[in-house]
Structures are given as structure tokens and as C-alpha cells.
N, C-alpha and C positions, 0 to 999 in steps of 0.2 A: 137645187130647186129655188133656194132663196135668191141666189144671183140671178136666176131667170125672171123671177118676180120683180127684182129691182131693175134690171136693165131693160126687160121688154115691156112690163106692164107698169112701170113707174110707180112702184108700190110706195117709195119714200115720199112721193109728192102727196099721196093720200094720208101717210102717217103724220108727216109734219103739219098738215092741215089741222089735226085734232091736237097734236103734242104741243104746238106752239101757243095755241089759244087757251085762255083760262077756261076750265070747264063750266063755270058759272055763266059764261058769255055764249055759250053754244045754243042756248034757247031750246033746250030739250027738257022734257018733263022729269021731275023727281031726280034721282040719282043716276038716271041713264047717261047723262053727259060725262059723269065722273067714270062710269064704268066703260064707256066708249073710248075715253082717253087713257085709262088704264090699259085696256088691251092693245091700243096703239103703241104705248111704251112697251108692253110686253112683246109684241111683235118686233119692234126696233131691237130690243135686247137680244131676241133670237138671231136677228141678222148680225148684230155686233159680235155674238158668239162665233160666227164664221169669219170675223174680220172685215165685214161688209158695211157700207153706209156709214163709215167713221167720219167722213168728211162734212156729213150733215150735223154732226155734233159740233164740230169746229165751227161752222157757220151759226149754229144756234148756241153757242157757248154762254154768251151773256144772258140769254133767255134762261138757260139752265141754273145758272147762279141765282138768278131771281126766284126760280121756282124753289131752290134749295132754301132760301130766305123764307119763303112762305111756309115750307114744310117745318121749319124750326119752330113755328108757333104752335104745331099741333102737340097733342098729349097722348100719353099712352094709357090714360084713364079708360076703363071699359064703356064710359059714357061717350066717347069720341065717335063721330059718325063713321060707320063701317066704310061707306063708299070713299070718304076722304083719306082714311087710312090705307086703303087698298091702292088708291092713286098715288100716295106718298111712297108707299113701298115700291111700286112700278118705277117710279122716278130713281129712287136709290139703287134698285137692281140695274137700271140702264147706266148709271154712273159707275157702278162695280165693273159692268162689262167693258166700259170705256177705259178703265184701268188696266185691265188685261190686254187690251188692243194697243194702248200706248206704250206699255212695256215691251212690245215687240218691235217697235219702230227703230230703235238704234240698231238691233241685230239684222234686221231686214235691209235696212240701208247699207250696212257694212257689206251684206251678201251681194247686193246689187252693185256696188263699188267694185268689189273683188271680180265679180263675173264679167265686167266690162273694162277692167283696168284703168278706170278714170276717176277722178274725184266727183263727178256728177252722176248720181244714180240715174239710170235708165231702166224703163220697164223691162221685164224679161219674162217671157211667156212660160219659162220652165220653173219659176218660183213665185212665191205669193207677192203681190204688190206691196209697196210701203203704205201703211195706213195713212189716213188723213189727219191723225192726231198724234202727238208725241208726249212725253212725259211733262213738259211744261203745262200742258192742257189740263192735267189732274192734280199736279202738285199744290195747285191752289185751292183745290177742293178738300184737302184733308182737314184743314183747320175748322171750317163752318161744320163739317160732318162730325168732328170731334166734339164741337161745342154742342151740338144736338145730342150727341152721345152722353156727355156728362149730364145734360139737362134730363134725358130720359132715364138715366140710371138713378138720379136723385128722386124723380117721380116713382120709379119702381119701389125704392125703399120706403118711401113714404105711404104708398098706396097699398102694397101688398099685405100688410097685416090686417086689413079691414076687407079688402076686395081684390080680386085677381085682375091684373091689368091686361091689356092685349100685347102680347110680346112681338107681334110681327114687325112692328115699326122699329123697335129696339134691334131686334135681330138683324134687319136690313142694314141699320147703321154699323153693327159690330161687323158684319160681313164685309162691308165696304172698307173699313179700317184694316181688317185682317187681310184683305187682298192687297190693299195698298203696301203694307209692310212686307208681304211676301214677295213683292216684286222690286222693292225700292233698292235693294243691294246691287243690282246689275244696271242700274241707270246712271247716265252721265251727269256730272255737276251736282251730285248730292253731297252736302257737307256732312261728313261722318260724325264728327264731334257733336253738331247740332242735333243730328239724327238720335244719336244715343241718349243725349240730354232729354230730348223729346219723349223718347221711349220710357225714360225713368220717370218722368211726370205721368206718362199715360199709365204705366204699371201701377204707380201710387194711386191713381184715380180708381182704377179697376179694383185694387185691394180694398181701399177706404170705402168707396161708394157701393161696391157689389160684394165681393168675396167674403167680407166680415159680416154682411148684412143678414137679418133673419130671412128676408125675402130670398136670398141664394140659397139658404138652408132648405127652405120649404120647395123650392124649384127642383134641387137635387133629389129631394125626398120623392119626387114624383118619378124618378127613373125607373124604379122596379114596377111601379103601377102601370106605366105605358110601355113597358118593355115587350118587344115582339119575341126575343129569346126566352123570356120567363113565362110568356103566355101559354096557358094549357088548352087554349081553343085552337081549332083548325080553321085555315083560311077557306073562304067560300070560293070554289073553283070556277064557277061560272062567271060570265061577263056581268060586271056590275057599273062600269063606266063606258059608255059607247066610244068615247073618245081614246080610251086606254084598255083595249080589250085584253091585252095580256098582262095587265096590272090589277088583279083583283084587290079591291081595298076594303072589303068587308069580310067578316068572320062567318062561320057556319051558323051563328045566331043571328046573322044579318045586322050586326052592329059594326061600326067602324073598327078598322084594325087599332089596337091600342095606341100605336104611335101617331096616329092621325086623329085621335079623339081631342076634344076640346081640353085646353090647359096642358097638353103634352109639352114637356120641357125640352125635347131633343133639338128642335131647330136652333133655338137660343144657345143651349150649352155646346152644340157642335160648333157654332159660330164663335163663342166665347173662347173655347180651348183652340180653336184654330188661330185665333188672334194671339193668344198667349204663346203658342208654339212658334208663330211667325216672329214675335219680338223677342222671344227667348233665343231664337237661332242668330239673330243679329247682336243682341247684347249678352255676351256671355257671363258678364258680371252681374246680371239681374238679381235683385233682392230675392233671397231664398224664401222669404215669406210668402211670396205670391205662389210659388210652386207648393209650398207646405199647405196653404189654405185650400188648394184645389185637390192634391194627390193624398192628403191625409184627412180629408173630410170623411167623418164616420159614416154618413148616409151613403157616400159614393163608394167607400170600402165594402159596405154591406151589400151594395147592389152588385159590385164586381165578384164578389165572393159567391153570390148567388148564380151569377153568370157562369162562373167556373164549375159550379157544381151541377149545372144544367147539362145533362149529357144528351138527352133527346128533346129537340125542339121542333114543333110542327111547322114554325114560320120561317124557317131559314132560307127557304127558296122564294119567299115572298119579296117582291121588288122593294117595298118600303122598308125592309130590314136593313138595307143598305145604309140607312141614316143612322141607325143604331150601331152599325158597324163602323161608321166615320166616327162617331164619338168615342169608341173604344180605341179606335186607331190614334187619334189625337191625344188621347190619355196615355197610351203607351210611349207616344213621341215625346210627350211632357216628361214622363218618368225617366226617359233616356238623358234628359237634360239636367236632372236633379238627382244626385246620389243618396239623398236622404229618405227616398221612398222606401215601401216595401217591394224591393226589386223581385222577389219570389212571386208575389201576387200579380204584378204587372206582367212578368214574364208569361206567367200561366194565361193571362188575358190575351196576350199576343198569339200563344200557341193555340188557343180556342178560337180566336178570331180568323186565323188563317183558313181554317176549315169552314167558315162562314161566309167568306168573300165570294161574290158571284162574278159571272162573266162580265168583263168590262173593268174589272178591278185588279187586272194583272199587275199594274204599277204599284199598288198597295202591297200585294203578295211579295213582290221583288224587293220593295223597300223594307219591309218588315225581315225578310230573310237576310237582307244585306246588313241591316243596322241593328237589329233587336234580338232575333231568335237565337243566333249564335255569339251574343256579345257576352264575353266574360264577366262584365259588370253586372249582369243580371243573375249570375250564379255566385250568391253570397257564401260566406265562411259556413253559414249554418246548413247550406245545401251539402256540403262535403261530409257533414257529420252523420253518422249512421244511427237512426233512433233505435231504441231497445227493442221494439217489435221486429225490425229489420234484422238485428243480430240474432234473435231468437230464431227466426226463420232460416238465416244463413248457416246456422250451426248444424243443420241437418245435411247440408251439401258442401260446405266450404272445405272439408278436408279431402273431398274426392279428387282424383287426378285421372283424366282420361288419356289412354295411350294412343298416339296417332299412328296411322300406317306408316309415317315417316320416322317412327320410332323416337319422337320428343312426347314429352308429356304437357298437358294443358291443366294448370290449376284453375279450378273453377271459381275461386274467391273473387269478389269485386273490389277488394280493398287496394290492390295493386293497380288494378285497371283503370279505375276513375281519375285519379291524378293525371295519368297520362293523356286522358281523354280531354281534360280541361285545357291541356297544352296544344292539343290538335284541333281546337275549335275553328281557326282560320282555314285549314286544310277542309275541315268537314263542311264549312260555309261554301266553299268553292265548289265542292261536290254537288251540293244541292242546288245552287245557282245554276250550274251547268245543266242539270236535269229540268229545272222549271224555267230556264231562259231559252228554250228551243224555238218557241214562237216568237220570233222578234218582232213581226209586223204587229201581232196582237198587243205585245208589250209597248210598242211606239204609240200605237192608237190609244191604249190606255192611258199612257203618260200624258198625251196631249189633252185628253179629257180631264184627268185628275188635276193637273197643273194649270189647266185652262189656258192654252196657247192657241188663240184664235187662228193665227196663220197656218197652222198645221192641222186644223180641226178638219177631219173628214165627215163626221156625222154627229150630231147631237142626239140622234135617236138612240134608245137604250137597245143593246144587243138581246138576244135570246136569254132569258133568266136560267141560269144553272150554276151550281156551285163549282167553283173553280179547281179546288184541292180537296182530294178524299180525306177521310179521317185517318186513314192509315198511311198518310203521306211520308212518313219517316221510313217506310219500307219501299218507296217507290224506285229508288235506284236499283234495288234488288229484282224488283219485278220487271223493270225495263231491261235489265241484263239477261234475265231469264227468257223474255219474249224475243230478244235479239238472237240469243243462241239457238233457241228452238227454231226460228225461221230459217237461220242458216243450215242447221241440220236437216230440216225438211227439203231444202234446196240442194241436199247432197254435199254439203260442205261442213263435215264434223269439226267441232271446236274441241281440240285436245288441250291446248295450253293458252290461257289468256294473257294479255299483255300486262306489263307492270301498272299501267294506268288503271286497267280494270280492276286489278287486285288492291290498288290504292282506294278506288272508288268504294268497293265493297268493304273494306276495312273501315273506312270513314263512316260509312252508313252504319255498320254494325256497332262502332264505338258511340255513335250519337244515340242509337236505340238504347244502348246499356245506359248511357246517362240519363236518358228520359226515364227509363224504367225504374231507376234508383232515386232520381231527384225530381221527376215531375210525374209521379205514379198517377196522380189524379187525373192528368191529361191522357195518359195512355190508358185509363180505363174506359174511355170512349171507343177503343178498339177491342173487338172480341178476342178471347185467347185462341180460339180456332184460327182466326185470321193471321195472328201473330206467328203461330206455328207454322201454317202453311207458306206464309212469306219467307221465313227462315229456311224451310225446305227448298225454296227456289236456288239457293246458294249451291246446293249439291248438284242440281241439275243444270247449272251454268257452267259448263266446262268440265273436264275430266278430273282435274287436279286442283280446282280452285279451293276446295275445302282443306287440301293438305298444306297450304301456305300458312306459316306459323302464325302470322298476326290475325288471319281470318279465323283459324282453328281456334285460337285463344278467345276470340270475342264470341264465337258461336258457342263454345263451351260455357263461358260466363253467362250468357243469355239463357242457354238451356237449364243451367242450374237455378237461374231466376224463375223460370216458368215452372219448375219442378217443385217449388216451394208449395206446401201443401193448400194454402189460401188460393193460390193461381192454378194449380194442377186440377183442382176440383171444379174449376170453371171452364175448362176446356170441353166444348161441346161439338163434336164432329159432325152431328146431324143438322146444325144450323146452316143457314145460307152464307157462303164466304164469297165476298165481291170478286168477280173474275173467274171463278171456278163453278162450272156447271155440275160436276160431280167429283166429290172428294175421293171416292173410290177409284175413278180413272186416273186421278192425280197420283194417287197412292200407288197404284200398279206401275206407272212409269217411274215413280220413286224407287220402287223394288227392283225394276229392271236396271237402273243406274247403279244401284247398290250391289247387285250381282256383277255387273261388269267392271266397275272401277273402285269399289270400296277398300279392297285389299285388307279387309277385316278391321277398318278403323273404327274405334270404340264410340266416337262422337256420331259418325254416320249410323252405326247400329242403334245408338241410343234414339235417334229420330224414327228409325224403323220400328223400334219397339213401342214408342208411345202410343200409336193407334191400336196396339195389340191388347191393351188393357181390357179386362173383362166386360166392363161397362159400355164399351164401344160396339159398333155393328158387328155381327158375326161374320160378315162377308170379309171384313179386313183380316181377321185371323185366318179365315180359309185361304185367302190369297196368298199367305206366307207359307202355311203348312201344306197347301195343296198345289195350286197352279205354279206357284214360284218357290218350290221346295229348295231350290239351290240357293236361296237365301240364307237357309239354316246353316249350311256349310261354312259360310263366311261369317257368321255370328260369334265372333270370339271374345265378346265382352265378358270380363270376369265378373263374379258376382258382386264383389266389393266395389266395383266401379259403377254399379248400377244406381242411378240417381233418383229412379221412380221407385217408391216403396214396392217391395216385392209382392206384398199381399194384393196390389192392384191387378196382377196377373193371376192370381189363384182365386179371388173371391168375386162373385159367388162361384161355386163349383160348377164346371162345365157339364152341360146336360145335352148338347148336340151329339147325336150318336156319330155322325160322319166325321166331326172333328175329333171325337175320341178315338176313333178307328185310325185317324191320320197321326194322333200322337203315338199310339202304340206301334204302328207302322214305322214312324221314324226312329223310334227306339230299337225295335227288332232288326231294321236293316242297318243300324249303325249311321244312319244319316246324322242323328243327334247323339253326342256323347258327352260325358261330364268334363272331359278335358279340352274338346274343340269347342263346344258351344254351351258353356255351363248354365247359363240363364235359360235357354231354350230346353235344356235338359231338365232342369227343376220344374219348369212349367209343365212338361209332358209328364214326368213321373208323378207329380202332385196330382193331377187331374185324373190320370188312369188309376192311381192307387186309390183315390176317393171313390171313384166309379165301381172299381170292382169289389170294394168292401162295403159298399152301400146296401142297407137292409130295408128297402122300401117296396121290395116285391115287384118292381118294375124291371122289364129287360132282362130277365133272369137267365135266359139262354144265351144273350150276348155276353153277359157277365161270366158265365161259366166257360164260354169259348174263349174270352180274352184271358181268364185265369189259367185256363189250360196251356194257351200259347206262352204264357209267362213261366209257368212251371216247366215247360219243356224246353225253354231257352238254354243254350249251351253258354251264353256269356253270363257266367256267375255274378259278376259285379252288377249288371243292370237287373237281374233276377232278385238280387238281395236288396237293392234300392227300391225296386217296384213293391216288394212284399213287406219290408221292414221300415218304409218310409214313415216318418212321424210328423215333422212340423218344418217349413222352410225358415231359414234364417240367413241373414247376410253376413253373421259373425264367422262363418266357416266357409273355407275355400270351396267345398263341394256345394254349399248353398242350403243345406237341410240337416236335421237331426234325424236319427233313426231309433227305433225301438231295439232295446237289448233283449227284451222278452215280449213276444207278441201278446196282445190282449186275448183273453180266452175266446171272445166272440170271433176274432179273426182266425184263431187256430182251428175252431171248429169248421170255419169255411173251407180251411186247407185239408181237412180229413179225408175228402173225397179224392184227393190227388195224392199219388204216391211219392211224396217228398218229406216224410217225417224225418228220416236220417239226415236230410240236407238241412232242413230247419235247425235240428239240434246242433249240427256242425256250425252253421251260420251264427246261432245264438251264443255258443262258446266263443267265437271268434269276435263277436261284438262285445262281449262282457269282459274279454281281456284286452 
């Protein structure tokens, strides 16, 4: 559209008519002349964003230098005329866009030359044309803009204690300088030594004039006040700006979004941190004090800690949240340049940031995954240490060993696993980059927008607003593998054995989850425990023998032990909504079918089957095992001592559903469940049947008598003895429970109606000896 407007309707002739003249000479009333010129410059800037109309800047270069000199006389004082400030900002924005266009000249010229095999560039319809400006047209602009920057920074420091200045002019200058240094490395004819010396002077100016000032401290203090992430308000979903129908800019209270309100510091700080990052990448020996003043600022650290503690934000999907995301992105990138920062805090910021980035930010996601998230330097020595509370929780499970169907044991302790995970971070990074890098076109479009490459720009319009990465992204490789294998099975292509690549991918994913659960627990709290369990269950449904692979089995056992710690186990709510699952019951039934078919009695697989069978969960889940899929019971070989879930969770409260109680007794009478073949299920059935038949509440008397009669008539003496003399469950004994040596009087009276007195005496003597 921009190209059509320029070529067919001579847009630039109209624009230059207003941009070349001084606004005061246009003979328009009031500030109208300034606003007309401002919009003309803004329109020109948009055209430059597509690499168009750059030759007009070359023609009006001397005029632009004159306008820059006029702008330098302006002040950031709040008393400065608003119309003149807006006009000056539009000019600086145009100059910044020229920097981006000029930076592509050398590369496009080389492409043209290569495509035609000659030294003279010729236009090629298949590639972007060579722009009308080159780096020499902008290299002369940096000095006057930096002079303006120094002047306005001094004014900021002087004015801020008494009145808040207008930051838009200063922000535009900082943006220009930041863009200039972000592009300078790849330009021809740049004197590297002079560039480094110039950067040192600039960094000293920023440090002395800005970062150490009271004004900067007060600006940073406003981050929490104007934060979208920390806002407790909800965005107003109806159209608020006719020209931006998909970008609501007000809250439900009809106030402006926090980040758009007056005195918001985000635009200035984003520009400042981007500039520091740009010069920090070029000058590797930059004074550490600059990074220290930014990254160790107490108000900034307080803000970041609040962000990391904010689990649920109402504003994540608002378009204007992306500017706060940009601020955090550049802070994380600055932290990667300086080893003296709180690496754990900034790593947590990066992990939270990934889940808040929106459509169009694919480049930032890819960059964070490539350089920060899996960077060993962000995992300090303190991360490897296990805090006392974790030690206490681990004592309950770390002695357990789960026996695999392949006859090897998996020790569930984390202590041996975590050091190996740190060494596998490069491989883990490759796994996640492969998963998140499938949409190459979207990634390239995002890169062009984020790095501002006009020659490759397809559209400056914002895409549909949606979050790119789900909160449970660490489990995404498992979910994708499960979906792939499910589709293949539905197409009649069963997956029996997975490739070594798939096994390695699953292992890397599980190792990363283990590391996150132990060293970034605060980040993982944003994911519900029910979601975590369901994602791990996908491993058992992805191929018939994937869970039997030793590294996969070890990692799964380690994670299961972590999730069985009391503080986490109590938070598993299988009734809540799980992303991607319409019904957990249906998912569990498919899990049972897989267990019956391929488990081979694996203790770890069985442990996952047992977890939803706890008494506090839906009755349907227990009925599915004891009723429709009773074949599961025959494969449940888990010894009582290998049970990582407290046995009381399966026994309390006592079962009251009559149908399920009948199923318990039927499984015992038929021999489906025995103490040797399936000890845990045996303990569960014996406990609930025993408690029911001896209950004295007056309810279901006939059913109790009938069940007692069936028990007394049993030919299997061992089961009869266990049902009648059962006392209390315990995991200390192989059988799983203690028995009375002498039945209480109340229970003896209940048995008087049945002709088993001699049997009771005989059993009592045997138990006493």
C-alpha cells in the first residue's frame, strides 16, 4: 500500500511540501502547522520502515541537518510547547528510520552484484532495491544527536527534583543513538578503535549524568506503579480507539492502561537499556559500573521480584504489555553481559517473560531460548545446593527404588541427577529450539520487525494478539510426541518402538523439567499440579516401550518422587481444567488400556495409575480400575515398600459407595487381587471391606451380613484371616498391614451369628505364636 501511494499518488511530493518548510511559515492558525508537519514526518517514517522514499532524505539532507540544529535549542522542561516537542520527536524518529535503511545498503548492493556477476549493481525484480541512502548519510548525524542527548540529560537531572520533565524528546534521542550503535558493527569504513573510545565516553556520560542521578532513581521507582503485569485491573475489551480497534487502551475503570498513563517510565527506560545493550555488545570491556548501576538498582530489583511473584496477570494479552516485555528482555540481555548480577533473579525473569510474549515476538522467544534460558552461567553455585526444606521433603521418598519391567531399578533421589542435567544443557537447548523453531516463516517475519530490517519488512501492522508460549511450555516436547504417536495410531500405524532421537528428546525434556522443579520452583508454580501429572502420563502413551528406556525411566521416577512430596501432592486437583484435555476421565481410561497392554507390571507405570485412585478424587476413577478395567489389577505388582504416595491417601476417608465395596470383595473372593501378586490393591480392598463389615452405624445391615457371610464361608483361609483380623495399614511390613492377635469384643459379638468360633480360636492362637 505504501509503495502504491508513493508511486501512483505522488505521496512524497505532498509530504515534502510540509516537511521542508518551517512550520511557522505555513500561515496556519495556532499549533495546526506544527501538527500538520508532525504527521507528515510520521507518514514519511512509516514509508521508510518499508525501505521506501529514502532518496528523498538524501535530497533534503542539508535541510534535515538544519532542523536538527533547531531541535537542539529545545528543552525537556514541562513548560516547553507540546506542539514543538511533538514536531521534534517526529523528526528524530525519521532520522532513526533512516539509520535502519542506510544499514542495509552495503548488504543489498552486494546481493545485487552477486546476482548479476558484475561490479555494477543492477536492479533485480526478485530482491529489494538498493536504498537511496548509505551509512555515510547517517554517520554525520550521531555527533549532533549525542550533543542534544547530553544537554537533555543534564536538564533531566536539574529539573526532576522539583518538576517532572517531558521524557518524549529525550527518549527519541536515546532511541536514535541506540539504533545507530546496534547497526554500526556491520558497516564499512568504521574505525573500530575510535568507535570503542567513543563508546567509553558515551557510557561515562550515561553513568555520570543519568544512572547515578536522583532523577533516574525516581524514574525506575515508577516501574511498579505503571506496570501492566502487576496491575490488578482488567482491560476494557470494547473498542476504545477507532483507529486501533484491536488494541484496547483503557481499563475496566475507563482509565488509561498503567503503561500509557502520564509519567510512565517505560518508553524512556526501554530506549536506555537497549542503548546500553547495543554498546555493551560492541565493547566487551565496558566499565562494569554501568551494568552495576542498572542491574543492582534496589528499586529495579524490587520491581523484578514482584513480577516473578505475579502468577496471574489480567493484562498479559493486552497489546501495550509488549513494551513492558521489551524492558524485561533488554534487562535480561544486559544481565547476560555482566557476571556480577543476581543471575537467579534475571533467569527467573526470562522464564516468566517467555510465557508473556505475544504473536510477532517469535524472535525474542528464539533469542531467549538460544542465549539465556539454557545458559549455564545463569545457574549459580547456590542453585545446586539443596535447601533444608527440600531435604526434609526428600527424606520421605529418596530411599525408594522403583523396579522397572526391564529389571533395573530407578533410584528416585535428585542428588545424582541434577549435576548430569547441568552438563546436558546444550543438548536440552537443541531439543527446545527444534520444537519452537518449526514455523520458520513466522520467525523470519518477527526477526525483520524486531531488528528493524526495512528491506525485508512485509508489514508493520501488528498481528492478532495472542500469547506465543503456554505456561507449561517445558512439557511441550512430550505433548507433541504424544499427539504425533496418537495420530499415527489412529491412521492404523501403531508405534511400537521410537527412534533414538525421540528417546533423546524425551530424556532432555524430562531432565529440564527436573532442573526447573528443583532450582526454579517459583516459576513452576505457575503450572497446576494436575497439568504436570497429565503431561508426564503422555510419556507412557507415546510408544509401547519408551518408558522402559533407562534414562527416561530414571527421570520419570525422579519427577514422580518430587510430585509426591506432601506439599505438592496435596495440590493435585484432578477436577480442575487441564489445558488440552476435555475430560481427565477419558484420558485416564486410555492410560489404563495402555497399562494393561504394555506395562509388564512396571512399578513406575503402576504408580502413575495409582495416583488418581486416592480417596479424595472422583469415584469414577476408582470404579474404572476395579470395574470396567479390572485387568489392570492383575498387572499391579508394586510392592508396598515401593509406594511413594502415603498409603493413608488410599484408605481415608473410608469408602461408602456400595457398588465399589462389592467390587472390592468380588476381587478378593475371585482371587483377582492377592497379597503376593498385587499387594497395594490387596491392602486397599481388605481395609475398606473390613471397615465396612464391622461398622456399627445401623445402615446397610443386610448388605453387611451378606458380605460377612461370604467372608466366613471362604475357603481361602489367608484372605478370610486378613479380612476379619485386619487392624491397621503400615508400609513397614511386606504384607502392608498389622492384624489383631485378639479381636475386640465388639467384633467378636458380630461374629457370634456365624458358625466360625472354632476357626477364630485357631486363628487367634496362630497369630499369637
